[in-house]
N, C-alpha and C positions, 0 to 999 in steps of 0.2 A: 537724707535730705537733699535736695535742688540747690544747685549753685548755677546763678548764671554767670555766662560767659562773656568776654568780650564784644562776641559778635552777635551777643542776643540769644544762643542757645542755651541748653541748658543740658545738665548732667549729674550722674545719681553718684553721689558718695557715701560710703558706709561707713561709719564710725568703727574704728578700731582694725580694717583691712588694711593689713600691707600693701603700698604701692608695689605694681608689679615692675621690675626693675628689668632693664635688655640682658640679654642672654649671656651667660657667662664666656666669658674670652680669656683662655687660659695665656696666650702670649699677652697679653696686656697684662691680664693679674700678676706673670711673673715678674715683669719689667716693674709695675709699681711695687712688689712685694722687694725687689732688690733693694730699691730705693727705701723703702720704709724701715727694714733690718739694718740698712749701713751701719747706725751709730750704734746699735744694739749689739751684746756679747753673742758671742758666736755660738751652735749648738756645740755641747761636748766634746765630740768626735773629731767634727770639723777644727775645734780649736785644738788639739793635741795634733793632729796631723799637722799643722801647721806649724805647728811648734818640733814640728822634725821626729814624732812619734808616728811614723808611718807604716811598720811593716803589720802584714796579717797578724800577726800574733801578740803583738801592741795593742793593735785597734780591736783585737777580739778581748782582751784582756779588760779594758778601759770599756767595751759594751759591758761585760759582766759586772764591773764594777760599777756602772750608769744603771744598772736595774733598779728599778724604785729609788733612784736616788735623784735629787734634785743636781743639774748643771754646776751648779754653784760650786756642791760638792764634790761632785765627781771630778772635775779638772784638778781642783789642789790634791784629793787623795791619789789620783793615776799619776799626778807628778810625784809625788810622795814616794809612791811604789818604786816607780821606772827609775828614780835618783839614786835607789838602792840596786834597784837591778831590772834590766829592760828586756833583756834575750832569755830565750827558755830557759839554757843553759844557768844562767844566772838566778834566773826566780827557782828554777826545779833546787837548788842547791840549799835552798831557804827552808825552814820549818813551817809547818803551817799556823803556830804560833807567832813567827817572825811576820806573816804576810799579814796575819790578821792583826796585830799591833800598828803595821804601816796602812791598812786600810780603814781600822777600826771609826772611823769618821760615817762610812759609806753604812746606807740600810743592806741588814743580814751579812754583815762583815764576816762571822766565822763561819758560815755556810758557804760565802763566795772566796775564802781561804782557800779552802778546799777544794774548791772548784779549780781555781788559779792556779794553784799547784799540780792539780792532774792533768790541766792542759798543758803546762810545760812540761811536767813529764813525758807524757805524750808524744808531746811534739817534738821532743830529744830523740827517744826511742822509736817511735816510728815514723819520723817526718824528716830526723835528720837535723834538728834545730830551724827549718823553714816549715812552714804552714803553707799549703799550696792555696792558690784561689779557685777553692771548689766547693761549694754550699754544702754537698753532702757532707763532704769533712767536717766541715765547721758546724753541721748541726748533729753531726754525729755526738759533739760533746755535750756532755749533762749539762741542762740550762742554756743552751744556746738556742735560740727559736729563729725565724725568717727574719723578724726585724734587726736581729745584732748580725746574722750570718750577710743581710742584703747590704747594710750598712760597710761592712766592714768589707765586702764584695766591691761595692761603689768606690769606696775612699781611697784604698789601700792598691785595690786592684783596676780600677778604671772599667768595670762592669756596670752594663745598664743593671740597676737593678733599684728596687724600691724599697727604703726603709719606712714602716708606719708604723710611727708610735701613738701614742694617746693624743697630742697634737694634730699630728698630720690627718688621723681617723676623725678627730672632732672637726676640726677646721674646714678641712675640704667638703665632710659633708653638712657642715653649716654653710658652704657657698651653694648647696643644692648639684655640686659638681658630680657625686657620688650619692648613692644611698645606700648605707650597708651597716647592718647591726653591730660589726665585731671589728678590728682593724687585721684581721686575716682578710675578710671579704672585701672591706675598704681597698687592700691591696691586691687583690684580686681584680676587683674592677675599675683600679687606676692603670693598672697592666694593660687592660683593655684600652683605655680611655686617653690616658696622658701621654703627651707624645715623647718619645725616649728620650730625646736630649736631656729632657728636665727631670730623670727618673730621679737619678743623685742629689740635684739641686734642690728637690720640694720637701727633702727634709730639712738640708742647711736654711732653707726660707721660711717655711713654716711654723717650725720648733720656735725661736724668738719671736716672730710674730704672733704664733699661740699664746705664748707667755707674756708677753708685754700689749699686745693690742686685743688680738681675738682671744680674750681670756676664756676662760672656763666659766664662771659665773661675770655678769655683768661687762659683756665683751664693750669695748669701745668702738662703737659703730659709728657716732657723731664725727671722728678724728679719722676712719678706716678709708684707706685709698681706694677699697674695693666695693664701697656702699654699694653704688650704682649699678653693678650686675651679681650683687651677693643675694642670695633668697632668704638671707638669716634665720634658718630652720631651726626650729627649737628655740630662738632666741624672745624672751621674756621680758628682761628688763635690761635692754642698753645702755649704756652712758652715750 
């Protein structure tokens, strides 16, 4: 369809084709994300760290609780456990059944109770009660993958590490900033492209952004501060 411009020239508009946005600028995006998520609830592990649960052990346990569990459940469940026992010595003295009762609101709580007790026991017997800031050590525990290990290293240890969960994977691919089929491959590409100062913060920002604005179904594109640069990859029914 031809449309007249003010100067009398014409251009062709193809119905259904998305406008070509300006190139994605990660520095501008981060600034806008900070403002957008400021009034929103923090991602679970960052919230717990803010409340004082900052050790490698505590945050690793919190991450185990968070697997396949919403942040709205993860935070109170972790608090309940840590109010009863928060060091590896204290948790290792609990039975699996006691741990299970404390975390039974989270998904797969029985399996997680076994994992948490085993992590506590190994932390006591092998690491004298203090887990090191070492990715290989953290991933040696059953059920701990790169996402949990990197979040712990980033938050508890101050390491430059990227924690890629489903929100970070979906949103950064939707932006067109990376193109990857899995969270693991998204993490690898972000390590190549994302400026190092943003490696830890990207999870803190994108998790609440992905939960409340750039949602999995019908994202709120009309009110998104990144709309002008987002490529909206895979978006078919925005709000």
